[in-house]
C-alpha positions in Angstrom: 96.0 60.7 225.6 95.7 63.9 224.6 97.1 66.7 226.5 95.1 68.9 228.9 97.4 71.2 229.8 96.3 74.9 229.1 99.3 76.7 230.4 101.1 76.9 227.0 98.4 78.8 225.9 98.9 80.9 228.1 102.4 81.0 228.1 102.4 81.8 224.1 99.8 84.9 225.2 101.7 86.2 227.8 105.5 86.3 226.6 105.0 88.3 223.2 108.8 89.4 223.5 112.1 88.1 224.9 113.7 91.6 223.5 112.7 93.6 226.1 114.5 91.8 229.2 117.5 91.1 227.2 117.9 94.4 226.7 117.2 95.0 230.6 119.7 92.3 231.8 122.7 93.4 229.4 122.1 96.9 230.7 121.9 95.9 234.3 124.7 93.3 234.2 127.7 95.3 232.4 127.5 97.0 236.3 128.3 93.6 237.4 131.5 93.2 236.0 133.6 95.6 238.2 133.7 96.6 241.6 135.1 95.1 244.4 131.6 94.0 245.6 129.3 94.0 242.7 128.1 97.4 244.0 126.3 97.3 247.4 125.7 100.0 248.3 122.4 100.7 250.3 120.7 102.9 247.4 119.2 105.1 250.4 116.6 102.2 251.2 118.3 100.2 254.2 121.1 98.3 252.3 121.7 94.8 252.5 118.9 95.0 255.3 116.5 95.3 252.9 114.3 98.6 254.9 111.8 97.8 257.2 111.7 95.0 259.3 107.7 95.0 260.1 105.9 92.5 258.9 103.6 93.1 256.1 100.8 90.2 256.0 99.3 88.8 259.1 98.8 85.4 259.4 96.8 83.4 261.4 98.1 81.4 265.0 98.4 77.5 264.8 99.8 76.1 267.8 99.8 72.6 267.3 99.3 72.2 263.7 101.9 70.1 261.6 103.0 70.5 257.9 105.1 68.8 256.0 107.2 70.4 252.7 108.8 69.2 250.3 111.2 70.6 247.1 114.3 69.4 245.3 116.5 71.6 247.0 119.8 70.4 248.8 122.7 72.1 250.3 122.7 76.1 250.6 119.5 76.1 248.8 117.7 73.9 251.1 119.4 75.8 253.8 117.9 79.0 253.0 114.4 77.5 252.6 114.7 76.1 256.0 115.2 80.0 257.4 112.3 80.7 255.5 110.0 77.9 257.2 111.9 78.6 260.5 110.2 82.4 260.7 106.9 80.8 259.5 107.2 78.6 262.4 108.2 81.5 264.8 104.9 83.4 263.7 102.4 81.2 263.7 103.5 78.5 266.0 102.9 75.7 263.9 105.6 72.8 263.0 107.0 72.2 259.4 109.1 69.3 258.5 111.0 69.6 255.3 111.5 66.9 253.3 113.6 66.5 250.1 112.2 65.0 246.9 114.6 64.2 244.8 115.0 65.1 240.9 111.9 63.3 240.2 109.4 65.6 242.1 106.6 64.2 239.9 107.3 60.6 240.8 107.9 61.4 244.4 104.6 63.1 245.0 102.6 60.3 242.6 104.2 57.5 245.0 103.5 59.6 248.0 100.0 60.1 246.6 99.4 56.8 246.1 100.4 55.8 249.8 97.3 58.3 250.8 100.4 60.7 252.5 101.2 63.4 250.2 102.9 66.7 251.7 100.8 69.6 252.8 103.0 72.2 250.2 104.8 71.1 247.5 107.4 73.3 245.3 107.3 72.2 242.3 110.0 73.1 239.1 107.9 72.9 236.2 104.7 74.5 234.9 103.9 71.4 233.1 103.5 69.4 236.7 101.5 72.0 238.0 99.1 71.5 235.0 99.2 67.7 235.0 98.5 67.4 239.3 95.5 70.2 238.9 94.1 68.1 236.3 94.3 64.8 238.2 92.5 67.2 241.2 96.1 66.6 243.2 96.0 70.5 243.7 93.9 72.7 246.4 92.9 75.9 245.1 94.3 79.0 247.1 92.3 80.8 249.1 91.5 84.3 249.4 94.5 85.2 251.5 96.5 83.6 249.3 95.2 85.7 246.2 94.8 88.6 248.0 98.7 88.5 248.4 99.6 87.1 244.9 97.2 89.9 243.0 99.3 92.5 245.6 103.0 91.4 244.7 102.7 89.4 241.5 102.4 90.3 237.8 99.7 88.9 235.8 102.4 86.7 233.8 103.8 85.2 237.1 100.4 85.0 238.6 99.1 82.9 235.1 102.0 80.5 235.5 100.2 79.2 238.8 96.9 78.9 237.2 95.1 76.3 235.3 91.9 76.5 233.8 91.4 79.7 235.1 91.7 78.8 239.1 94.9 79.9 240.7 96.8 77.1 242.2 100.1 78.4 242.8 102.8 80.8 243.9 105.8 81.3 242.4 108.0 82.0 245.3 111.0 81.8 243.9 112.1 82.4 239.9 115.6 82.1 238.1 117.3 83.5 235.1 118.7 80.4 233.3 120.6 82.7 230.6 124.0 83.6 232.2 127.5 82.2 232.0 129.3 83.0 235.2 133.1 83.3 235.0 136.2 82.8 237.2 138.1 86.5 237.0 141.2 85.3 237.2 140.9 83.3 234.5 139.8 85.7 231.8 142.5 88.4 233.4 145.4 85.5 232.9 144.2 84.5 229.5 143.8 88.4 228.2 140.3 87.9 227.2 137.1 90.0 227.6 133.7 88.6 228.2 131.9 87.3 224.9 128.7 88.9 223.3 128.1 86.4 220.7 128.0 82.9 220.2 131.5 82.9 217.8 133.1 85.1 220.2 132.4 82.6 223.2 133.8 80.2 220.9 136.7 82.0 220.8 137.4 82.8 224.4 136.9 79.3 225.2 140.0 78.4 223.0 141.8 81.6 223.8 141.2 79.8 227.7 142.2 76.5 226.7 145.6 77.8 225.3 146.4 79.9 228.2 146.1 76.4 230.3 142.6 76.3 231.7 139.8 74.1 230.6 137.3 76.7 229.5 133.9 75.5 229.9 132.2 73.4 232.9 129.2 71.6 232.0 127.2 69.5 234.7 126.1 66.9 232.3 124.8 64.3 234.8 122.0 66.3 235.4 120.1 66.2 232.3 118.5 69.6 233.0 121.6 71.6 232.7 121.4 70.1 229.3 118.1 71.6 228.3 119.2 75.0 229.3 122.0 74.9 227.1 119.4 73.9 224.1 117.1 76.6 225.0 118.7 79.2 225.1 120.3 78.8 222.0 117.0 77.8 220.3 115.9 80.8 221.6 118.2 83.3 220.3 118.6 81.6 216.9 115.0 80.5 215.9 113.1 83.1 217.9 110.1 83.6 220.4 107.5 82.0 217.7 109.3 78.7 216.8 110.2 78.5 220.9 106.7 78.9 221.3 105.4 76.3 218.6 108.3 73.7 220.3 107.3 73.8 223.5 103.7 73.0 222.8 104.9 70.5 220.2 103.1 72.3 217.8 106.0 72.0 215.3 108.2 68.6 215.7 112.0 68.2 217.2 112.7 66.7 213.5 111.9 70.7 212.7 114.9 72.5 210.6 115.3 74.9 213.4 116.3 72.0 216.1 118.7 70.3 213.6 120.3 74.4 213.2 120.4 74.5 217.0 122.2 71.2 217.8 124.3 72.1 215.3 125.4 75.3 216.7 125.5 73.4 220.3 127.9 70.6 218.8 130.1 73.6 218.0 130.8 73.1 221.9 130.0 69.8 222.7 132.0 68.6 219.7 135.1 70.0 220.9 136.7 68.0 224.3 139.1 70.2 224.3 136.4 73.3 225.5 134.8 71.0 228.0 136.1 70.6 231.3 137.3 67.0 231.7 136.0 66.6 228.0 132.5 64.8 227.3 133.1 62.0 229.2 134.2 64.4 232.5 130.9 66.6 231.7 128.9 63.7 231.8 130.1 62.8 235.2 130.1 65.9 236.7 126.6 67.0 238.6 125.4 70.3 238.8 127.0 71.9 242.2 130.1 70.6 241.3 130.1 72.2 237.3 129.9 75.7 239.8 132.2 75.1 242.1 134.9 73.4 240.1 135.2 76.9 238.3 135.8 78.6 241.5 137.5 76.3 243.7 142.0 76.9 244.5 144.0 78.8 242.5 144.2 76.3 239.7 140.2 76.0 238.8 139.3 72.8 236.7 137.4 75.4 234.4 137.2 79.2 233.5 133.6 79.5 232.9 130.0 77.8 233.6 126.4 78.4 231.9 124.6 78.5 235.0 121.3 80.4 236.7 121.4 82.8 238.6 121.3 80.3 241.6 124.5 79.2 240.9 125.7 81.9 243.3 124.9 79.9 246.6 127.2 76.7 245.3 129.7 79.8 244.7 129.5 80.8 248.6 130.6 77.1 248.7 134.1 78.3 247.4 136.2 81.1 248.7 135.3 82.8 245.6 133.6 86.0 246.3 130.2 87.0 243.9 131.1 89.9 241.8 134.9 90.1 242.4 136.2 86.7 241.9 133.1 85.5 240.3 131.4 87.6 238.0 128.5 86.7 235.0 127.5 88.1 231.6 124.3 87.2 229.4 124.4 84.4 227.6 125.7 84.9 224.5 123.9 86.0 220.9 123.5 83.0 218.7 120.8 84.9 216.7 120.2 89.3 216.9 119.7 89.1 220.5 120.7 87.4 223.7 118.3 84.8 225.0 116.7 85.3 228.2 115.0 82.0 229.7 113.5 81.7 233.2 112.8 79.3 235.3 111.1 79.2 239.0 109.3 77.1 241.5 106.2 77.2 242.2 104.4 76.5 245.6 101.2 74.5 245.5 99.0 72.8 248.4 98.3 69.2 248.2 95.8 68.9 251.2 93.3 71.3 252.4 93.5 73.1 256.1 94.1 76.5 257.3 98.0 75.7 258.1 98.8 75.0 253.8 96.7 78.5 253.0 98.9 80.0 255.6 102.2 78.8 254.0 101.2 79.8 250.4 100.0 83.6 251.9 104.0 83.7 253.9 105.8 83.0 250.3 103.6 85.4 248.3 104.6 88.0 250.7 106.9 90.2 250.6 108.2 88.9 254.0 108.9 85.4 253.1 111.2 86.8 249.6 113.0 89.0 252.0 114.3 86.2 253.9 116.1 84.2 251.2 117.0 87.4 249.4 119.0 88.6 252.7 120.7 85.0 252.2 121.9 85.2 248.9 121.3 82.5 245.9 118.0 83.5 245.1 116.2 86.3 243.1 112.1 86.8 243.6 109.3 87.5 240.8 107.3 89.2 243.8 107.7 93.2 242.3 107.1 94.7 245.5 109.9 93.4 247.3 112.7 96.2 248.1 115.5 95.5 246.4 117.7 96.7 249.1 117.2 93.4 250.4 119.6 91.5 248.0 122.7 90.5 249.3 125.1 91.5 246.9 124.7 94.0 243.8 125.0 90.9 241.3 122.0 89.0 242.5 120.1 92.6 243.0 121.0 93.7 239.2 119.7 90.3 237.7 116.6 90.7 240.0 115.8 94.4 238.9 116.3 93.0 235.4 113.5 90.5 235.9 111.0 92.5 237.6 111.7 95.4 235.1 110.7 93.0 232.4 107.4 92.2 233.4 105.5 89.6 231.3 108.2 90.0 228.9 110.4 86.5 229.2 109.9 82.9 227.8 109.7 80.3 230.5 112.2 77.3 230.6 110.7 75.1 227.7 111.6 71.7 229.1 109.8 72.9 232.1 106.7 73.5 230.4 106.1 70.2 228.7 104.9 66.6 230.7 107.0 65.8 233.2 107.8 62.5 231.6 109.6 64.2 228.2 110.7 67.9 230.1 111.3 66.3 233.8 112.3 63.2 234.5 116.3 61.9 235.1 116.9 58.9 232.8 114.5 59.6 230.0 113.1 62.1 227.3 114.6 65.3 226.9 117.2 64.7 229.6 118.4 61.7 228.3 118.6 62.7 224.7 120.8 65.5 225.4 123.0 63.4 227.4 123.2 61.1 224.4 123.9 64.0 222.5 127.2 64.9 224.4 128.0 61.7 224.4 127.7 61.7 220.5 127.3 65.3 219.1 127.9 64.5 215.9 124.7 62.3 215.5 122.0 65.5 215.1 119.7 63.6 213.0 120.0 60.5 215.7 119.0 63.0 218.2 116.4 64.8 217.0 114.5 61.4 215.9 115.0 60.3 219.6 113.9 63.8 221.3 110.5 63.7 218.3 109.6 60.2 219.9 109.9 60.9 223.3 107.9 64.2 222.9 105.3 62.3 220.9 105.2 60.0 223.3 104.7 62.2 226.2 102.1 64.9 224.6 99.8 62.1 223.1 100.6 63.1 219.5 
């Protein structure tokens, strides 16, 4: 079956270069490694309270109506999203029930559709899944009020990502910058090392940290998606945006020489068990939240740094470390000429018709909803009209500012663009293939062959 999704072509047209956002990120994060709070001055616009509290969008009265919303979020992320839903309930009178989907969102929704009881709203993490669902007729187009908020608050690039064959279906409520490395400031100070700017410097820094008595790099290999982020950052920086778009669309094979080069580079880290917290076997048993918290917990942390998106900040708050002081961040090191910038995001879509579902989509597209989670922390929004003073700390504010300043010049997560069977399911496809690579990082040819086999099957060619 040939792939039916047109969104990859839109992505290639929309994201013509990653250089602008990479430069912006490097400049903004340069100020994140110093100061006691990451720089949380109010900038004359309301400080951490985010300026005006007056509602910017009118919502209908929905007393007695019930909505079910599903997302992958757990822990602090779930708690913060529920705060957003609580405000929607307060303003409309509706009752909203949050149901966790687990990591396999596509499988979860598929089973609910088959059973005749899908949720009203789903927060999808993969662009590919949105296209597949729309192609199957499972999604309901955005209504007039939601489209109005989207047009007012979002750049064309983010609007296009929620569109399938010219019809807008989704609202990107939460964005992420996946090209960051968070580090334990005390561990760096004790080792006498600095933030690395290139891949070779990164490996040298890891070696220095190891010699100081701290295991250098925490990898959440139990969650396969973290490994796709490692690969994508290296590949984008090394092979460039053009090749990235081709591989994302499977217009070149995973047996291509550029993939071999990227896996060889990643193997320089994964092939050094002394540089990985717990070695390769330990990394494979570590889930994402633990990979973050173990980097910042206790007087002797289990790792000194972890490559993770901005949403790692939510897990850091579960430790005693303070973002901007104890937990600092630098851009993913440049493997090629420039540091990469890979983005991801969660898009709200309606699986049922109804006034309440459309009202929630409208709310999620507004600055009102984005402000709630921005104030809670561990969140950045692609909503360009959100007052940046709403962000809880200076680090998140600067990351968000860089994202907005980049406009449409970014590359979306490659695995999230793929069919779910290849890029979005635990225990299969790219997630499992890269877990196998983490287990045996010398088997580059075998990894490439398996990736190509799985990709060809999912893409239908």
